[in-house]
C-alpha positions in Angstrom: 0.0 0.0 0.0 1.4 3.4 -1.0 1.9 6.2 1.6 -1.0 8.4 0.2 -3.4 5.5 0.3 -2.3 4.4 3.7 -2.7 8.0 5.0 -6.1 8.3 3.5 -7.3 5.1 5.1 -5.8 6.1 8.5 -7.6 9.5 8.3 -10.9 7.9 7.4 -10.6 5.4 10.3 -9.8 8.3 12.6 -12.8 10.3 11.5 -15.1 7.3 11.8 -13.8 6.4 15.3 -14.2 10.1 16.3 -17.8 10.1 15.2 -18.8 7.0 17.1 -16.9 8.2 20.3 -18.8 11.4 20.1 -22.1 9.7 19.4 -21.7 7.2 22.3 -21.1 10.1 24.7 -24.2 12.1 23.6 -26.4 9.4 21.9 -28.1 12.2 20.0 -28.4 10.5 16.6 -29.1 7.1 18.0 -31.9 8.4 20.2 -33.3 10.7 17.5 -33.3 8.2 14.7 -34.3 5.2 16.7 -37.2 6.9 18.6 -38.5 8.7 15.5 -38.6 5.5 13.4 -40.1 3.4 16.2 -42.7 6.0 17.1 -43.7 6.4 13.5 -43.9 2.7 13.0 -46.2 2.3 16.0 -48.5 5.0 14.9 -48.7 3.6 11.3 -49.4 0.1 12.8 -52.1 1.4 15.1 -53.7 3.4 12.3 -53.6 0.8 9.6 -53.4 -2.6 11.3 -52.0 -5.7 9.6 -52.6 -4.4 6.1 -50.2 -6.9 4.7 -52.9 -9.6 5.0 -54.8 -7.8 2.2 -53.3 -8.5 -1.3 -54.7 -5.1 -2.5 -52.9 -3.1 0.2 -49.5 -4.8 -0.1 -48.3 -2.5 -2.8 -48.3 0.4 -0.3 -46.1 -1.2 2.3 -42.8 -0.5 0.6 -43.8 3.2 0.3 -44.5 3.3 4.1 -41.2 1.5 4.9 -39.0 3.8 2.9 -40.7 6.9 4.1 -40.1 5.9 7.7 -36.5 5.2 6.9 -36.1 8.5 5.0 -37.7 10.7 7.7 -35.8 9.0 10.5 -32.5 9.6 8.7 -33.5 13.2 8.0 -34.1 13.7 11.7 -30.6 12.6 12.8 -28.1 12.6 10.0 -28.0 16.4 9.3 -26.2 16.7 12.7 -23.1 15.1 11.1 -21.6 18.5 10.0 -23.9 20.9 11.8 -22.5 19.7 15.1 -19.0 20.5 14.0 -20.0 24.1 13.2 -21.8 24.5 16.5 -18.9 23.4 18.7 -16.4 25.2 16.4 -14.4 22.1 15.5 -14.9 22.5 11.7 -11.7 24.5 11.3 -9.7 21.9 13.2 -11.1 19.2 10.9 -10.2 21.2 7.8 -6.6 21.3 9.1 -6.4 17.7 10.4 -7.8 15.7 7.5 -8.2 15.9 3.7 -11.7 16.5 2.4 -12.0 13.1 0.9 -11.0 11.4 4.1 -13.4 13.5 6.1 -16.3 12.7 3.7 -15.5 9.0 3.7 -15.3 8.8 7.5 -18.5 10.7 8.0 -20.3 8.7 5.3 -19.1 5.4 6.8 -20.5 6.6 10.2 -23.8 7.5 8.6 -23.9 4.2 6.8 -23.5 2.1 10.0 -26.2 4.2 11.6 -28.6 3.6 8.7 -27.9 -0.1 8.6 -28.5 -0.4 12.3 -31.8 1.4 11.8 -32.8 -0.9 9.1 -31.9 -4.0 11.2 -34.2 -2.7 13.9 -37.1 -1.3 11.8 -37.4 -3.7 8.9 -38.2 -6.8 10.9 -40.6 -4.9 13.2 -42.3 -3.3 10.2 -42.8 -6.7 8.5 -44.1 -8.3 11.7 -46.4 -5.5 12.8 -48.0 -4.8 9.4 -47.7 -8.5 8.3 -45.7 -7.6 5.2 -45.1 -10.8 3.2 -41.5 -11.3 2.0 -41.2 -13.6 -0.9 -37.4 -13.1 -1.4 -35.7 -12.2 2.0 -32.2 -12.2 0.6 -33.1 -9.8 -2.2 -34.9 -7.6 0.3 -31.7 -7.5 2.4 -29.7 -6.5 -0.6 -32.2 -3.8 -1.5 -32.2 -2.4 2.1 -28.4 -2.4 2.1 -28.1 -0.7 -1.3 -30.8 1.8 -0.5 -29.3 2.5 2.9 -25.9 3.2 1.3 -27.5 5.7 -1.0 -29.2 7.4 1.9 -26.0 7.6 3.8 -24.0 9.1 0.9 -26.7 11.5 -0.1 -27.4 12.6 3.5 -23.7 13.2 4.2 -23.3 15.5 1.1 -26.5 17.4 1.9 -25.5 17.7 5.6 -22.2 19.4 4.5 -24.2 21.9 2.4 -26.7 22.6 5.3 -23.9 23.2 7.8 -22.7 26.2 5.7 -26.2 27.9 5.8 -28.2 29.7 8.4 -31.6 28.2 7.8 -30.4 24.6 8.5 -33.6 22.9 9.5 -35.8 23.4 6.4 -32.8 23.5 4.0 -32.1 19.8 4.5 -35.6 18.8 3.3 -35.4 21.1 0.3 -32.0 19.8 -0.8 -32.8 16.2 0.0 -35.9 16.1 -2.3 -34.1 16.2 -5.7 -31.1 14.2 -4.5 -32.9 11.3 -2.8 -36.1 11.1 -4.8 -34.8 8.9 -7.6 -33.2 6.6 -5.0 -36.4 6.3 -3.1 -38.3 5.5 -6.3 -35.9 2.7 -7.2 -35.9 1.4 -3.7 -39.7 1.3 -3.4 -40.0 -0.5 -6.8 -37.3 -3.1 -5.8 -38.9 -3.7 -2.4 -42.3 -4.1 -3.9 -40.8 -6.8 -6.2 -39.5 -8.7 -3.2 -43.0 -8.5 -1.5 -44.9 -9.7 -4.6 -42.3 -12.3 -5.5 -41.3 -10.9 -8.9 -38.0 -12.2 -10.2 -36.9 -9.1 -12.0 -33.7 -7.5 -10.7 -33.9 -4.2 -12.6 -34.8 -2.3 -9.4 -31.7 -3.4 -7.5 -29.5 -2.7 -10.5 -30.9 0.8 -10.7 -30.2 1.4 -7.0 -26.6 0.2 -7.4 -26.1 2.4 -10.5 -27.5 5.4 -8.7 -25.4 4.7 -5.7 -22.3 4.7 -7.8 -23.2 7.9 -9.6 -24.0 9.6 -6.3 -20.7 8.4 -4.8 -18.6 9.8 -7.6 -20.5 13.1 -7.7 -20.2 13.5 -3.9 -16.4 12.8 -3.9 -16.1 15.5 -6.6 -18.3 18.1 -5.0 -17.4 17.7 -1.3 -14.0 19.5 -1.4 -15.6 22.6 -2.9 -18.5 22.5 -0.4 -16.3 21.9 2.6 -13.6 24.5 1.6 -15.7 27.2 -0.2 
């Protein structure tokens, strides 16, 4: 491994470890994301009941699942960079790590948070709303690919939001055009696993969008972080 690559990996690991040490001290994102998703799931379950038992209603279940995941992520992930600006550590990060390393470390932290959220919510959602799952392995792949896209997109948007004054509403405004195609592909792919369809086009589109979003984020982040 060359020195630049080794240095990049070390900086990424250091940022990732810093994020989780800070999170385990405050538990802000864990509590916000987890409680928001669980509360929303309970309300949906109480209002609709086991709608998965009805074949006509099953097509709406993937929409509800991904909306819960999206809004839960939107409640906690914007703090990734906003917190740095609030406690005045952003300048130190700019001096200590390269922009690419910083983005990768923050994105990796957000990814682990999203995957943990999916591991908690997806089984509860399927059980409480009686969502049939014809292809569990494909559903796991769709959740992982969709979660990756949510983490990458949310990390980039959080960096933009941290530079602005109206941080709360700005995240929702910026997230809509960035994450809408991803949600569309994820909902279609999840619906295919619920209905037992064998087509893999939905998952392929998610992976393609993930790759595009990753490349675009790596190109744009240095200009966003060091305006």
